[in-house]
ROMAR-663722 format. One record per residue (C-alpha): residue number from 0; residue in three letters; z, x, y. Coordinates in steps of 0.05 Angstrom, whole numbers, plus 5000, padded with zeros to 4 digits. Example, Ala and Ser with C-alpha at 12.3 -4.5 7.8 and 13.67 -1.06 7.14 Angstrom:
! residues 2
<0; ALA; <5156; 5246; 4910>> <1; SER; <5143; 5273; 4979>> 
END
This chain:
! residues 486
<0; UNK; <5000; 5000; 5000>> <1; UNK; <4982; 5025; 5069>> <2; UNK; <5015; 5017; 5136>> <3; UNK; <4978; 4992; 5197>> <4; UNK; <4967; 5063; 5222>> <5; UNK; <4938; 5084; 5155>> <6; UNK; <4884; 5030; 5148>> <7; UNK; <4820; 5063; 5121>> <8; UNK; <4768; 5045; 5173>> <9; UNK; <4693; 5053; 5160>> <10; UNK; <4659; 5023; 5221>> <11; UNK; <4588; 5015; 5198>> <12; UNK; <4570; 4965; 5253>> <13; UNK; <4591; 5015; 5306>> <14; UNK; <4539; 5063; 5279>> <15; UNK; <4482; 5014; 5294>> <16; UNK; <4440; 5019; 5358>> <17; UNK; <4476; 5000; 5422>> <18; UNK; <4428; 4943; 5435>> <19; UNK; <4469; 4904; 5383>> <20; UNK; <4537; 4911; 5416>> <21; UNK; <4578; 4938; 5473>> <22; UNK; <4641; 4980; 5464>> <23; UNK; <4700; 4942; 5493>> <24; UNK; <4774; 4957; 5502>> <25; UNK; <4817; 4896; 5488>> <26; UNK; <4858; 4871; 5547>> <27; UNK; <4930; 4863; 5524>> <28; UNK; <4968; 4798; 5533>> <29; UNK; <5036; 4804; 5567>> <30; UNK; <5102; 4802; 5529>> <31; UNK; <5073; 4785; 5461>> <32; UNK; <5111; 4747; 5408>> <33; UNK; <5092; 4733; 5336>> <34; UNK; <5077; 4661; 5318>> <35; UNK; <5058; 4665; 5244>> <36; UNK; <5030; 4713; 5192>> <37; UNK; <4993; 4707; 5125>> <38; UNK; <5022; 4757; 5076>> <39; UNK; <4968; 4745; 5024>> <40; UNK; <4916; 4759; 5078>> <41; UNK; <4953; 4824; 5093>> <42; UNK; <4946; 4843; 5020>> <43; UNK; <4869; 4841; 5026>> <44; UNK; <4876; 4902; 5071>> <45; UNK; <4926; 4936; 5025>> <46; UNK; <4984; 4920; 5072>> <47; UNK; <5054; 4907; 5048>> <48; UNK; <5092; 4855; 5087>> <49; UNK; <5155; 4897; 5080>> <50; UNK; <5121; 4957; 5112>> <51; UNK; <5092; 4918; 5171>> <52; UNK; <5144; 4893; 5220>> <53; UNK; <5134; 4840; 5273>> <54; UNK; <5136; 4891; 5330>> <55; UNK; <5079; 4930; 5299>> <56; UNK; <5037; 4868; 5291>> <57; UNK; <5050; 4849; 5364>> <58; UNK; <5034; 4919; 5388>> <59; UNK; <4967; 4927; 5353>> <60; UNK; <4942; 4856; 5351>> <61; UNK; <4960; 4835; 5422>> <62; UNK; <4912; 4888; 5449>> <63; UNK; <4969; 4932; 5474>> <64; UNK; <4952; 4991; 5429>> <65; UNK; <4892; 5013; 5389>> <66; UNK; <4896; 5026; 5314>> <67; UNK; <4877; 5096; 5292>> <68; UNK; <4805; 5094; 5268>> <69; UNK; <4787; 5028; 5303>> <70; UNK; <4725; 5025; 5347>> <71; UNK; <4729; 4960; 5386>> <72; UNK; <4663; 4927; 5405>> <73; UNK; <4633; 4860; 5425>> <74; UNK; <4572; 4838; 5386>> <75; UNK; <4509; 4809; 5418>> <76; UNK; <4475; 4749; 5386>> <77; UNK; <4442; 4683; 5405>> <78; UNK; <4437; 4616; 5370>> <79; UNK; <4418; 4543; 5370>> <80; UNK; <4473; 4501; 5401>> <81; UNK; <4467; 4426; 5388>> <82; UNK; <4394; 4438; 5370>> <83; UNK; <4375; 4478; 5433>> <84; UNK; <4364; 4553; 5432>> <85; UNK; <4411; 4593; 5476>> <86; UNK; <4396; 4667; 5485>> <87; UNK; <4459; 4681; 5527>> <88; UNK; <4511; 4686; 5472>> <89; UNK; <4555; 4740; 5442>> <90; UNK; <4628; 4757; 5431>> <91; UNK; <4655; 4726; 5495>> <92; UNK; <4729; 4724; 5476>> <93; UNK; <4732; 4765; 5413>> <94; UNK; <4728; 4839; 5395>> <95; UNK; <4710; 4870; 5328>> <96; UNK; <4764; 4922; 5322>> <97; UNK; <4731; 4955; 5261>> <98; UNK; <4719; 4950; 5186>> <99; UNK; <4771; 4966; 5134>> <100; UNK; <4751; 4984; 5063>> <101; UNK; <4808; 4970; 5015>> <102; UNK; <4823; 5007; 4950>> <103; UNK; <4778; 4959; 4912>> <104; UNK; <4719; 4977; 4956>> <105; UNK; <4720; 4910; 4992>> <106; UNK; <4699; 4913; 5065>> <107; UNK; <4737; 4870; 5115>> <108; UNK; <4724; 4860; 5189>> <109; UNK; <4784; 4858; 5235>> <110; UNK; <4766; 4814; 5294>> <111; UNK; <4815; 4802; 5351>> <112; UNK; <4802; 4734; 5382>> <113; UNK; <4827; 4725; 5453>> <114; UNK; <4821; 4799; 5471>> <115; UNK; <4796; 4789; 5542>> <116; UNK; <4730; 4792; 5579>> <117; UNK; <4668; 4824; 5549>> <118; UNK; <4597; 4831; 5577>> <119; UNK; <4582; 4765; 5540>> <120; UNK; <4639; 4724; 5569>> <121; UNK; <4593; 4692; 5621>> <122; UNK; <4641; 4653; 5667>> <123; UNK; <4698; 4653; 5617>> <124; UNK; <4764; 4693; 5620>> <125; UNK; <4757; 4719; 5548>> <126; UNK; <4823; 4689; 5527>> <127; UNK; <4842; 4643; 5471>> <128; UNK; <4900; 4593; 5476>> <129; UNK; <4958; 4577; 5431>> <130; UNK; <4933; 4510; 5405>> <131; UNK; <4864; 4534; 5384>> <132; UNK; <4892; 4597; 5353>> <133; UNK; <4942; 4558; 5311>> <134; UNK; <4887; 4509; 5291>> <135; UNK; <4842; 4566; 5267>> <136; UNK; <4898; 4601; 5231>> <137; UNK; <4920; 4539; 5193>> <138; UNK; <4849; 4516; 5177>> <139; UNK; <4823; 4582; 5151>> <140; UNK; <4884; 4592; 5107>> <141; UNK; <4885; 4519; 5084>> <142; UNK; <4812; 4522; 5064>> <143; UNK; <4822; 4586; 5026>> <144; UNK; <4877; 4556; 4984>> <145; UNK; <4832; 4495; 4971>> <146; UNK; <4780; 4543; 4942>> <147; UNK; <4730; 4534; 5000>> <148; UNK; <4692; 4597; 5021>> <149; UNK; <4722; 4617; 5088>> <150; UNK; <4742; 4672; 5135>> <151; UNK; <4817; 4687; 5136>> <152; UNK; <4870; 4695; 5190>> <153; UNK; <4925; 4748; 5187>> <154; UNK; <4968; 4730; 5247>> <155; UNK; <4975; 4693; 5313>> <156; UNK; <5008; 4726; 5372>> <157; UNK; <5024; 4689; 5437>> <158; UNK; <5051; 4705; 5506>> <159; UNK; <5077; 4675; 5570>> <160; UNK; <5012; 4694; 5606>> <161; UNK; <4980; 4631; 5635>> <162; UNK; <4908; 4612; 5623>> <163; UNK; <4875; 4549; 5648>> <164; UNK; <4835; 4498; 5609>> <165; UNK; <4846; 4423; 5618>> <166; UNK; <4917; 4445; 5635>> <167; UNK; <4957; 4510; 5639>> <168; UNK; <4964; 4541; 5571>> <169; UNK; <4988; 4606; 5539>> <170; UNK; <4943; 4666; 5526>> <171; UNK; <4943; 4680; 5452>> <172; UNK; <4908; 4725; 5402>> <173; UNK; <4888; 4713; 5330>> <174; UNK; <4868; 4767; 5281>> <175; UNK; <4811; 4741; 5239>> <176; UNK; <4795; 4777; 5174>> <177; UNK; <4725; 4766; 5148>> <178; UNK; <4675; 4798; 5100>> <179; UNK; <4629; 4804; 5160>> <180; UNK; <4618; 4774; 5230>> <181; UNK; <4543; 4775; 5223>> <182; UNK; <4517; 4706; 5241>> <183; UNK; <4450; 4671; 5236>> <184; UNK; <4448; 4682; 5311>> <185; UNK; <4444; 4758; 5305>> <186; UNK; <4375; 4752; 5272>> <187; UNK; <4353; 4698; 5320>> <188; UNK; <4369; 4741; 5380>> <189; UNK; <4328; 4800; 5355>> <190; UNK; <4270; 4756; 5334>> <191; UNK; <4265; 4713; 5397>> <192; UNK; <4274; 4774; 5443>> <193; UNK; <4216; 4807; 5406>> <194; UNK; <4257; 4868; 5383>> <195; UNK; <4219; 4874; 5318>> <196; UNK; <4235; 4946; 5298>> <197; UNK; <4309; 4933; 5310>> <198; UNK; <4305; 4867; 5272>> <199; UNK; <4277; 4903; 5212>> <200; UNK; <4331; 4956; 5217>> <201; UNK; <4385; 4902; 5222>> <202; UNK; <4357; 4864; 5161>> <203; UNK; <4359; 4929; 5122>> <204; UNK; <4430; 4944; 5145>> <205; UNK; <4454; 4874; 5125>> <206; UNK; <4421; 4881; 5057>> <207; UNK; <4452; 4949; 5043>> <208; UNK; <4521; 4932; 5069>> <209; UNK; <4533; 4860; 5048>> <210; UNK; <4481; 4843; 4994>> <211; UNK; <4482; 4905; 4952>> <212; UNK; <4468; 4866; 4888>> <213; UNK; <4401; 4844; 4918>> <214; UNK; <4378; 4915; 4929>> <215; UNK; <4359; 4920; 4855>> <216; UNK; <4312; 4860; 4858>> <217; UNK; <4236; 4866; 4859>> <218; UNK; <4237; 4840; 4930>> <219; UNK; <4306; 4855; 4958>> <220; UNK; <4297; 4819; 5025>> <221; UNK; <4273; 4756; 4989>> <222; UNK; <4332; 4760; 4941>> <223; UNK; <4379; 4766; 5001>> <224; UNK; <4349; 4707; 5038>> <225; UNK; <4351; 4665; 4975>> <226; UNK; <4424; 4684; 4965>> <227; UNK; <4440; 4664; 5037>> <228; UNK; <4408; 4596; 5024>> <229; UNK; <4448; 4584; 4961>> <230; UNK; <4514; 4609; 4990>> <231; UNK; <4505; 4563; 5050>> <232; UNK; <4489; 4503; 5006>> <233; UNK; <4550; 4516; 4962>> <234; UNK; <4596; 4524; 5023>> <235; UNK; <4574; 4457; 5051>> <236; UNK; <4582; 4425; 4983>> <237; UNK; <4654; 4449; 4985>> <238; UNK; <4662; 4419; 5055>> <239; UNK; <4636; 4351; 5032>> <240; UNK; <4678; 4351; 4968>> <241; UNK; <4740; 4371; 5008>> <242; UNK; <4729; 4320; 5063>> <243; UNK; <4723; 4375; 5115>> <244; UNK; <4684; 4364; 5179>> <245; UNK; <4668; 4429; 5216>> <246; UNK; <4649; 4395; 5282>> <247; UNK; <4605; 4448; 5314>> <248; UNK; <4552; 4473; 5266>> <249; UNK; <4513; 4516; 5315>> <250; UNK; <4473; 4573; 5284>> <251; UNK; <4518; 4624; 5319>> <252; UNK; <4576; 4593; 5280>> <253; UNK; <4544; 4605; 5212>> <254; UNK; <4563; 4667; 5173>> <255; UNK; <4508; 4704; 5136>> <256; UNK; <4552; 4708; 5074>> <257; UNK; <4566; 4633; 5069>> <258; UNK; <4638; 4631; 5092>> <259; UNK; <4667; 4577; 5137>> <260; UNK; <4667; 4608; 5206>> <261; UNK; <4688; 4596; 5278>> <262; UNK; <4736; 4538; 5276>> <263; UNK; <4737; 4491; 5334>> <264; UNK; <4742; 4415; 5334>> <265; UNK; <4745; 4408; 5258>> <266; UNK; <4779; 4353; 5219>> <267; UNK; <4802; 4340; 5148>> <268; UNK; <4785; 4269; 5127>> <269; UNK; <4840; 4216; 5130>> <270; UNK; <4811; 4147; 5116>> <271; UNK; <4742; 4159; 5088>> <272; UNK; <4688; 4152; 5141>> <273; UNK; <4621; 4183; 5123>> <274; UNK; <4599; 4182; 5196>> <275; UNK; <4662; 4217; 5222>> <276; UNK; <4649; 4254; 5288>> <277; UNK; <4709; 4299; 5301>> <278; UNK; <4682; 4334; 5363>> <279; UNK; <4688; 4293; 5427>> <280; UNK; <4631; 4334; 5457>> <281; UNK; <4583; 4313; 5402>> <282; UNK; <4557; 4252; 5439>> <283; UNK; <4497; 4242; 5392>> <284; UNK; <4536; 4252; 5328>> <285; UNK; <4492; 4311; 5309>> <286; UNK; <4548; 4343; 5269>> <287; UNK; <4577; 4281; 5237>> <288; UNK; <4608; 4291; 5169>> <289; UNK; <4550; 4259; 5131>> <290; UNK; <4499; 4300; 5169>> <291; UNK; <4529; 4367; 5151>> <292; UNK; <4484; 4380; 5090>> <293; UNK; <4420; 4368; 5129>> <294; UNK; <4444; 4410; 5188>> <295; UNK; <4458; 4468; 5140>> <296; UNK; <4385; 4466; 5119>> <297; UNK; <4363; 4459; 5191>> <298; UNK; <4402; 4522; 5209>> <299; UNK; <4371; 4559; 5150>> <300; UNK; <4302; 4540; 5176>> <301; UNK; <4321; 4574; 5242>> <302; UNK; <4342; 4636; 5203>> <303; UNK; <4277; 4633; 5163>> <304; UNK; <4237; 4641; 5227>> <305; UNK; <4274; 4705; 5242>> <306; UNK; <4259; 4730; 5171>> <307; UNK; <4185; 4714; 5178>> <308; UNK; <4173; 4786; 5199>> <309; UNK; <4191; 4808; 5129>> <310; UNK; <4176; 4750; 5084>> <311; UNK; <4114; 4707; 5075>> <312; UNK; <4114; 4633; 5092>> <313; UNK; <4108; 4616; 5018>> <314; UNK; <4169; 4658; 5000>> <315; UNK; <4211; 4629; 5056>> <316; UNK; <4192; 4558; 5035>> <317; UNK; <4207; 4575; 4962>> <318; UNK; <4277; 4598; 4980>> <319; UNK; <4290; 4539; 5026>> <320; UNK; <4268; 4490; 4973>> <321; UNK; <4327; 4513; 4930>> <322; UNK; <4377; 4487; 4981>> <323; UNK; <4378; 4414; 4962>> <324; UNK; <4387; 4427; 4887>> <325; UNK; <4440; 4481; 4899>> <326; UNK; <4478; 4434; 4944>> <327; UNK; <4472; 4373; 4899>> <328; UNK; <4490; 4409; 4834>> <329; UNK; <4552; 4443; 4864>> <330; UNK; <4574; 4379; 4899>> <331; UNK; <4566; 4340; 4834>> <332; UNK; <4607; 4393; 4797>> <333; UNK; <4663; 4391; 4848>> <334; UNK; <4666; 4314; 4850>> <335; UNK; <4664; 4313; 4774>> <336; UNK; <4725; 4358; 4772>> <337; UNK; <4760; 4314; 4823>> <338; UNK; <4748; 4255; 4776>> <339; UNK; <4770; 4293; 4714>> <340; UNK; <4703; 4298; 4679>> <341; UNK; <4702; 4354; 4627>> <342; UNK; <4627; 4359; 4639>> <343; UNK; <4586; 4325; 4692>> <344; UNK; <4513; 4302; 4693>> <345; UNK; <4465; 4265; 4738>> <346; UNK; <4486; 4201; 4702>> <347; UNK; <4553; 4206; 4737>> <348; UNK; <4522; 4203; 4807>> <349; UNK; <4522; 4127; 4809>> <350; UNK; <4596; 4121; 4791>> <351; UNK; <4614; 4174; 4843>> <352; UNK; <4571; 4141; 4896>> <353; UNK; <4601; 4072; 4882>> <354; UNK; <4671; 4100; 4891>> <355; UNK; <4654; 4133; 4957>> <356; UNK; <4620; 4069; 4980>> <357; UNK; <4682; 4028; 4965>> <358; UNK; <4725; 4080; 5001>> <359; UNK; <4680; 4077; 5062>> <360; UNK; <4681; 4001; 5064>> <361; UNK; <4757; 3997; 5057>> <362; UNK; <4775; 4060; 5095>> <363; UNK; <4815; 4086; 5036>> <364; UNK; <4848; 4153; 5046>> <365; UNK; <4803; 4206; 5018>> <366; UNK; <4853; 4255; 4988>> <367; UNK; <4905; 4205; 4965>> <368; UNK; <4853; 4162; 4929>> <369; UNK; <4827; 4220; 4887>> <370; UNK; <4898; 4246; 4874>> <371; UNK; <4924; 4179; 4851>> <372; UNK; <4865; 4167; 4803>> <373; UNK; <4896; 4220; 4757>> <374; UNK; <4947; 4168; 4735>> <375; UNK; <4896; 4118; 4707>> <376; UNK; <4912; 4080; 4643>> <377; UNK; <4850; 4090; 4600>> <378; UNK; <4861; 4025; 4562>> <379; UNK; <4871; 3976; 4619>> <380; UNK; <4836; 4017; 4673>> <381; UNK; <4896; 4006; 4719>> <382; UNK; <4910; 4060; 4770>> <383; UNK; <4956; 4072; 4828>> <384; UNK; <4893; 4084; 4869>> <385; UNK; <4885; 4008; 4870>> <386; UNK; <4935; 4006; 4927>> <387; UNK; <4886; 4043; 4972>> <388; UNK; <4835; 3986; 4969>> <389; UNK; <4838; 3919; 5004>> <390; UNK; <4785; 3891; 4957>> <391; UNK; <4826; 3901; 4893>> <392; UNK; <4778; 3860; 4851>> <393; UNK; <4718; 3905; 4866>> <394; UNK; <4761; 3966; 4853>> <395; UNK; <4783; 3937; 4786>> <396; UNK; <4711; 3930; 4765>> <397; UNK; <4696; 4002; 4784>> <398; UNK; <4760; 4027; 4751>> <399; UNK; <4741; 3995; 4685>> <400; UNK; <4675; 4033; 4686>> <401; UNK; <4712; 4096; 4705>> <402; UNK; <4761; 4089; 4647>> <403; UNK; <4703; 4080; 4599>> <404; UNK; <4670; 4143; 4626>> <405; UNK; <4734; 4183; 4618>> <406; UNK; <4737; 4163; 4544>> <407; UNK; <4673; 4203; 4535>> <408; UNK; <4708; 4267; 4557>> <409; UNK; <4712; 4324; 4506>> <410; UNK; <4779; 4344; 4536>> <411; UNK; <4846; 4312; 4521>> <412; UNK; <4878; 4264; 4570>> <413; UNK; <4930; 4317; 4587>> <414; UNK; <4875; 4367; 4602>> <415; UNK; <4839; 4316; 4644>> <416; UNK; <4901; 4301; 4684>> <417; UNK; <4914; 4375; 4695>> <418; UNK; <4842; 4386; 4719>> <419; UNK; <4849; 4329; 4769>> <420; UNK; <4916; 4355; 4794>> <421; UNK; <4885; 4423; 4806>> <422; UNK; <4823; 4393; 4840>> <423; UNK; <4856; 4342; 4886>> <424; UNK; <4906; 4368; 4937>> <425; UNK; <4972; 4334; 4950>> <426; UNK; <4974; 4366; 5020>> <427; UNK; <4917; 4374; 5069>> <428; UNK; <4915; 4396; 5141>> <429; UNK; <4913; 4329; 5175>> <430; UNK; <4901; 4333; 5250>> <431; UNK; <4967; 4300; 5266>> <432; UNK; <5005; 4352; 5226>> <433; UNK; <4971; 4408; 5263>> <434; UNK; <4985; 4373; 5330>> <435; UNK; <5059; 4366; 5314>> <436; UNK; <5063; 4440; 5298>> <437; UNK; <5025; 4458; 5361>> <438; UNK; <5069; 4415; 5405>> <439; UNK; <5132; 4450; 5380>> <440; UNK; <5099; 4518; 5386>> <441; UNK; <5081; 4504; 5458>> <442; UNK; <5156; 4494; 5470>> <443; UNK; <5171; 4562; 5439>> <444; UNK; <5190; 4537; 5369>> <445; UNK; <5144; 4567; 5316>> <446; UNK; <5182; 4542; 5255>> <447; UNK; <5138; 4481; 5242>> <448; UNK; <5075; 4524; 5243>> <449; UNK; <5106; 4569; 5191>> <450; UNK; <5130; 4511; 5147>> <451; UNK; <5063; 4477; 5150>> <452; UNK; <5028; 4542; 5132>> <453; UNK; <5074; 4550; 5072>> <454; UNK; <5061; 4479; 5048>> <455; UNK; <4985; 4488; 5055>> <456; UNK; <4988; 4553; 5015>> <457; UNK; <5002; 4513; 4952>> <458; UNK; <4966; 4447; 4966>> <459; UNK; <4963; 4422; 4894>> <460; UNK; <5036; 4430; 4876>> <461; UNK; <5086; 4373; 4878>> <462; UNK; <5142; 4388; 4928>> <463; UNK; <5193; 4331; 4929>> <464; UNK; <5227; 4360; 4991>> <465; UNK; <5160; 4363; 5028>> <466; UNK; <5136; 4293; 5013>> <467; UNK; <5131; 4275; 5087>> <468; UNK; <5073; 4324; 5093>> <469; UNK; <5033; 4280; 5046>> <470; UNK; <5044; 4216; 5084>> <471; UNK; <4988; 4177; 5119>> <472; UNK; <4980; 4193; 5193>> <473; UNK; <5017; 4149; 5243>> <474; UNK; <4976; 4105; 5289>> <475; UNK; <4973; 4158; 5344>> <476; UNK; <4948; 4209; 5293>> <477; UNK; <4889; 4169; 5267>> <478; UNK; <4817; 4184; 5287>> <479; UNK; <4836; 4242; 5332>> <480; UNK; <4777; 4276; 5367>> <481; UNK; <4786; 4349; 5386>> <482; UNK; <4757; 4388; 5443>> <483; UNK; <4716; 4451; 5435>> <484; UNK; <4754; 4481; 5493>> <485; UNK; <4800; 4539; 5475>> 
END
């Protein structure tokens, strides 16, 4: 196990041409204090929680002191935002401190969000605030423990330094840990600014650094693009199966390695609403929950244009045509596990679709419904999930079909119940829970953030003393829309 000052940096991005980034020194926040940490995220870097004290975290991840071997920089990229291309993007409030390669050879970016102004801040102050930092920390760690591909968060550090959004808030930093911070927008920037030699160099760098398995293929660049398509499809299948709405699926918010990235006005589904719009700035509903799969493909088409310098139109289309099947098959597998099917086939699609349709009509709670189906009586078809539906008669008809389907399982009923318990979380990050933790943190009490983080770290386990975290949201906590502003 290493200490913070012994982290083995290998800053490959900093060795790329300067047109891709600008060296930046983080601007420290005043009087930093630690809000929360993720010890299992620390372990990714080879850090031992007992060797890293709170003061060290505050010193190095508030911007006050640079880690030995770090080479802080702000990346330049572009992207399509709500469907319109914007060339004036880049790391406006975040700094890539460097890349750590752990003892297993895994490469991890350390990215300090809220580190002050950069050349890409435009009119912004380069700061993050406490509420958005807590939301990103909780969401990235919650998704990880749900099995969703995601970036991670190591710690949140806040201060008394004022920053101004809709109201006065507290300047805060978050240390994001990710396989890479390369976005679709990096390639778009180089393509649309006609920097073709640099685009080719960047494609080769991405291939060699993050898609090494593809280098052995007959056409390595095609293999990489195809892998990106499939990873993106599988990530969004996880979102849909988990009831997760990202809220701002701009191409600059899409990771090249298929990890959930750049958290903003996200939401985990309460009562099931396929058309959920969680971002109050999304006036047209472009990023509604049920549109996420098609937006993923739309974004990949934008990326394909940037790859057209290296791949033929036919090869790009061939890769893109794999998206729908990759998404559908993975989504079907995930939903099959949630329903306890030992194997799943296309024949199960109708049963799954009918359940989701009933949930949408009734507004049944997404997570509680799936969790409670584990207790079904295979003879009578009775289930505690019946309580989630106003139209009990229609549910009874579906439940009978479901019980008949379960009797075709090759697994035992005990195995089926165990599969469902491991596929349907008891605890999810409902917006009202996050808001309660944020409200206390804004008063200087970080205990609720830490408790909630602990609960979400084991979302499938029954915790009798934590039952209140599994309750339905109160009236004020239903249908919350969140601002992009942070």
